[in-house]
C-alpha positions in Angstrom: -21.2 1.7 38.6 -24.5 0.0 37.6 -24.4 -0.3 33.8 -27.1 -1.4 31.5 -25.7 -2.9 28.3 -28.1 -3.3 25.4 -27.1 -5.8 22.7 -24.9 -7.4 25.3 -24.4 -10.7 23.5 -23.4 -9.4 20.1 -19.8 -8.9 18.8 -19.1 -5.5 20.5 -21.5 -6.3 23.3 -19.5 -9.3 24.3 -16.2 -7.3 24.4 -17.8 -4.4 26.3 -19.5 -6.7 28.8 -16.3 -8.6 29.6 -14.3 -5.4 30.0 -17.0 -3.7 32.2 -17.0 -6.8 34.4 -13.2 -6.9 34.6 -13.3 -3.2 35.7 -15.7 -4.1 38.6 -18.9 -2.6 37.2 -22.3 -4.2 38.0 -23.6 -5.1 34.5 -27.2 -5.7 33.5 -27.4 -7.3 30.1 -30.4 -6.5 27.9 -31.0 -8.5 24.7 -33.5 -10.5 22.6 -33.9 -14.1 23.9 -32.4 -16.2 21.2 -30.6 -19.6 21.4 -27.2 -18.1 21.0 -27.8 -15.4 23.6 -29.2 -17.9 26.1 -26.1 -20.1 25.7 -23.8 -17.0 26.2 -25.9 -16.0 29.2 -25.4 -19.4 30.8 -21.6 -19.0 30.4 -21.7 -15.9 32.5 -22.5 -18.1 35.6 -24.2 -15.3 37.4 -21.5 -12.7 36.9 -24.0 -10.3 35.4 -27.7 -9.8 35.5 -29.6 -10.8 32.3 -32.9 -9.1 31.3 -34.5 -10.4 28.1 -36.7 -8.0 26.2 -37.5 -6.1 23.0 -36.5 -2.5 22.4 -39.9 -1.9 20.7 -41.7 -2.8 24.0 -41.7 0.3 26.3 -42.4 -1.8 29.4 -39.3 -4.0 28.6 -37.1 -1.0 28.2 -38.4 0.7 31.3 -37.7 -2.3 33.4 -34.2 -2.6 32.1 -33.3 1.0 32.7 -34.6 1.2 36.2 -31.9 1.9 38.8 -28.9 2.2 36.4 -26.2 4.8 36.5 -25.0 4.5 32.9 -26.6 3.0 29.8 -24.4 1.7 26.9 -26.7 1.4 23.9 -25.4 -1.1 21.4 -28.5 -2.9 20.2 -29.1 -2.2 16.5 -30.0 -4.1 13.4 -26.9 -4.0 11.2 -26.4 -4.4 7.4 -24.7 -7.8 7.5 -24.6 -10.7 9.9 -27.4 -9.4 12.1 -28.0 -11.7 15.1 -31.7 -11.5 14.3 -31.1 -13.1 10.9 -32.6 -10.1 9.2 -30.4 -7.4 7.7 -31.2 -3.6 7.9 -30.8 -3.0 4.2 -33.3 -5.8 3.2 -36.0 -4.7 5.7 -35.4 -0.9 6.3 -38.9 -0.2 7.8 -38.7 -3.1 10.2 -35.1 -2.2 11.1 -36.1 1.4 11.7 -38.7 0.3 14.3 -36.0 -1.3 16.3 -33.1 1.1 15.6 -34.8 4.4 15.8 -38.0 3.5 17.6 -36.1 1.4 20.2 -33.6 4.2 20.8 -36.5 6.6 21.3 -38.1 4.2 23.8 -34.7 4.0 25.6 -34.3 7.8 25.9 -37.8 8.2 27.2 -37.3 5.5 29.8 -34.0 7.1 30.9 -35.6 10.6 31.2 -38.4 9.1 33.3 -36.0 7.9 36.0 -35.8 9.9 39.3 -32.0 10.2 38.6 -31.6 9.8 34.8 -28.5 7.7 33.9 -25.8 8.8 31.6 -25.7 7.4 28.0 -22.9 6.0 25.9 -24.4 5.7 22.4 -22.5 3.6 20.0 -22.6 4.8 16.4 -20.5 4.1 13.3 -18.1 5.8 10.9 -20.5 4.7 8.1 -22.4 7.9 8.8 -19.8 9.8 6.9 -20.8 8.1 3.7 -18.6 7.9 0.6 -15.5 9.8 1.3 -13.0 8.4 -1.2 -12.6 11.9 -2.7 -11.7 13.5 0.6 -8.2 13.7 2.2 -8.0 11.4 5.2 -8.2 11.1 8.1 -11.8 12.0 8.8 -12.5 14.1 11.9 -15.5 13.9 14.2 -16.5 17.4 13.0 -16.7 16.4 9.3 -20.1 16.4 7.7 -22.1 13.2 7.5 -23.8 11.9 4.3 -25.1 8.4 5.0 -25.8 6.1 2.1 -27.3 3.1 3.9 -30.5 2.7 5.9 -28.3 1.6 8.8 -26.2 4.7 8.7 -29.3 6.9 8.3 -30.7 5.3 11.4 -27.5 6.1 13.3 -27.6 9.7 12.2 -31.2 10.1 13.3 -30.4 8.5 16.7 -27.4 10.6 17.2 -29.5 13.7 16.8 -32.1 12.3 19.2 -29.4 11.7 21.8 -28.1 15.3 21.4 -31.6 16.7 21.8 -32.5 14.4 24.8 -31.2 16.6 27.6 -29.4 13.6 29.0 -25.7 13.5 29.8 -24.2 11.5 26.9 -21.3 10.7 24.8 -21.4 9.3 21.2 -18.7 6.8 20.0 -18.5 6.3 16.3 -16.7 3.0 15.6 -14.4 2.0 12.8 -14.5 -1.6 11.4 -14.5 -4.0 14.4 -14.8 -7.6 13.1 -16.1 -10.5 15.2 -13.4 -13.1 15.9 -15.1 -15.9 14.0 -14.9 -17.9 10.8 -18.1 -16.5 9.4 -17.8 -15.8 5.7 -19.9 -12.7 4.9 -20.9 -12.2 1.3 -20.7 -8.5 2.1 -16.9 -8.9 1.9 -17.2 -8.6 -1.8 -19.0 -5.2 -1.7 -15.9 -3.4 -0.8 -13.3 -2.3 -3.5 -9.8 -3.6 -2.8 -8.4 0.0 -2.9 -11.0 1.3 -0.4 -9.4 2.9 2.7 -10.5 1.1 5.8 -9.6 1.6 9.5 -9.6 -1.5 11.6 -10.1 -1.6 15.4 -9.9 -4.7 17.4 -13.2 -5.7 19.0 -11.5 -6.0 22.4 -10.1 -2.5 22.1 -13.6 -1.2 21.4 -14.8 -3.0 24.6 -12.0 -1.3 26.5 -12.9 2.1 25.0 -16.6 1.7 26.0 -15.7 0.6 29.6 -13.3 3.4 30.0 -15.8 5.9 28.7 -18.3 4.8 31.4 -15.9 5.9 34.1 -14.4 8.9 32.4 -15.3 12.4 33.7 -14.1 13.9 30.4 -16.2 12.3 27.6 -19.6 13.6 28.3 -21.1 15.9 25.7 -18.5 14.7 23.2 -18.7 13.0 19.8 -15.6 10.7 19.5 -14.2 8.5 16.8 -13.0 5.0 17.9 -10.4 3.5 15.5 -7.3 1.5 15.8 -4.9 4.4 15.1 -2.4 5.0 12.3 -1.0 1.4 12.5 -4.5 0.1 11.8 -5.2 2.2 8.7 -5.1 -0.2 5.7 -6.4 -0.5 2.2 -9.0 -3.2 2.1 -6.8 -5.3 -0.2 -4.4 -5.9 2.8 -7.2 -6.7 5.3 -9.0 -9.2 3.1 -5.8 -10.9 1.7 -4.3 -11.3 5.2 -7.6 -12.5 6.6 -8.2 -15.1 3.9 -4.6 -16.3 4.1 -4.9 -16.6 7.9 -8.0 -18.7 7.5 -6.3 -21.0 5.0 -8.4 -19.9 2.0 -5.9 -17.7 0.2 -6.6 -14.4 -1.6 -9.4 -14.5 -4.2 -9.4 -13.0 -7.7 -9.7 -9.2 -8.0 -12.8 -9.8 -10.2 -14.7 -11.0 -7.1 -14.7 -7.5 -5.5 -16.8 -4.6 -6.3 -15.4 -1.4 -8.0 -18.0 0.9 -6.4 -16.7 3.0 -3.5 -17.8 1.9 0.0 -18.5 3.9 3.1 -15.2 3.3 5.0 -12.1 5.4 5.5 -9.3 6.3 7.9 -10.2 8.4 10.9 -8.5 10.7 13.4 -9.0 8.9 16.8 -6.2 10.8 18.6 -8.6 12.7 20.9 -10.3 9.4 21.8 -7.1 7.6 22.5 -5.9 10.5 24.7 -9.1 10.3 26.8 -9.7 6.5 26.9 -6.3 4.8 26.3 -7.7 1.8 24.5 -5.5 1.2 21.4 -3.6 -2.0 22.3 -4.0 -4.3 19.3 -3.8 -4.4 15.5 -4.9 -6.6 12.6 -2.0 -9.1 13.3 -3.3 -9.6 16.9 -6.8 -10.2 15.5 -5.6 -12.8 13.0 -3.6 -14.7 15.6 -6.6 -14.9 17.9 -8.8 -16.0 15.0 -6.3 -18.8 14.1 -6.2 -20.0 17.7 -10.0 -20.2 17.7 -10.1 -22.0 14.4 -7.7 -24.7 15.6 -8.1 -27.9 13.6 -10.8 -26.3 11.5 -8.1 -24.3 9.7 -6.5 -27.6 8.6 -9.9 -28.7 7.2 -10.2 -25.5 5.3 -6.8 -26.0 3.7 -7.6 -29.6 2.8 -10.8 -28.4 1.1 -9.4 -25.2 -0.1 -10.4 -25.4 -3.8 -14.0 -26.2 -2.9 -14.1 -23.4 -0.2 -12.8 -21.0 -2.8 -15.4 -22.1 -5.4 -18.2 -21.7 -2.8 -17.0 -18.3 -1.8 -16.7 -17.0 -5.3 -20.2 -18.2 -5.9 -21.3 -15.7 -3.2 -19.8 -12.8 -5.1 -22.2 -10.9 -7.4 -19.2 -9.2 -9.1 -17.6 -12.5 -9.9 -20.9 -14.0 -11.2 -21.4 -11.0 -13.4 -17.8 -11.2 -14.6 -18.3 -14.9 -15.6 -21.6 -14.0 -17.4 -19.7 -11.7 -19.7 -16.9 -14.2 -20.3 -16.9 -16.7 -23.2 -16.8 -20.4 -22.4 -13.1 -21.0 -22.9 -12.1 -17.9 -20.9 -14.5 -19.0 -18.2 -12.8 -22.4 -18.0 -9.4 -20.7 -17.9 -10.5 -18.4 -15.0 -11.7 -21.4 -13.0 -8.5 -23.3 -13.6 -6.5 -20.2 -12.5 -8.6 -19.9 -9.4 -8.2 -23.6 -8.5 -4.4 -23.4 -9.0 -4.2 -20.4 -6.7 -6.2 -22.4 -4.2 -3.7 -25.3 -3.9 
């Protein structure tokens, strides 16, 4: 099939692109022209068509959609680590122009085609909001109550997709981390006892590619998680990740106590349809360590300094120190440095 992939050079976009190509689809990549995207496009060596553009420009979107059988819409401004360098929660109006306005442009361009393509719209389990008082796992039919601008944009776009008259499926993704060493200060926003479902980015790519070819997903809203073996408390995810990177677990005082919009989900229907669950957190950490290579040794050699730098990124830890007397403050830093050896 001819598949248009928006946001083709991001985290999930990369996984989806490679799986689509592996399955023999003809892929057209649509993304903003940035240095990182251009480097990634060069590495494709002609295996996929690349179209640079902006979702806010109707002419760019119309050109990208032309002649496609399926559109996979991933491009979205996210709360943290946005490829644009601007985060959705810091600039909600600007983000909405791209997230909601861009999706509207895409739907209009699709409907204008002589043979409108099908749509795989990628959403997020963040749309459920704060669910710590519910009994998991969450189901696709559960009510949504978004608490972030990003999640509100997703909910609005989901409704537009449902009302579009196009043939569609909506995939709400659990936490799918990029396989990089990037330290996101957002890691401290999540309480250690928060439920969080992990799904490997490559498994998400497989789910998306399988959805493109599936006759059974259209008209459905599906949850994409790693399954029961990938249902963790955040404490386990962050501690195993920091240990794998050579940093070591950080003090509990560094992490927020406010509930966060993640939970465990019921992805059994999605797995039955798309057969994508192959990996877990251990696989992710092994791959991350392989990519780090010698950098992991450097992290371990500079571990106390890395830990100090990380803790300085934590609003909760800075607030904790501000309410601690001088001698207790020194004791806390000594304890932290000992843990970092």
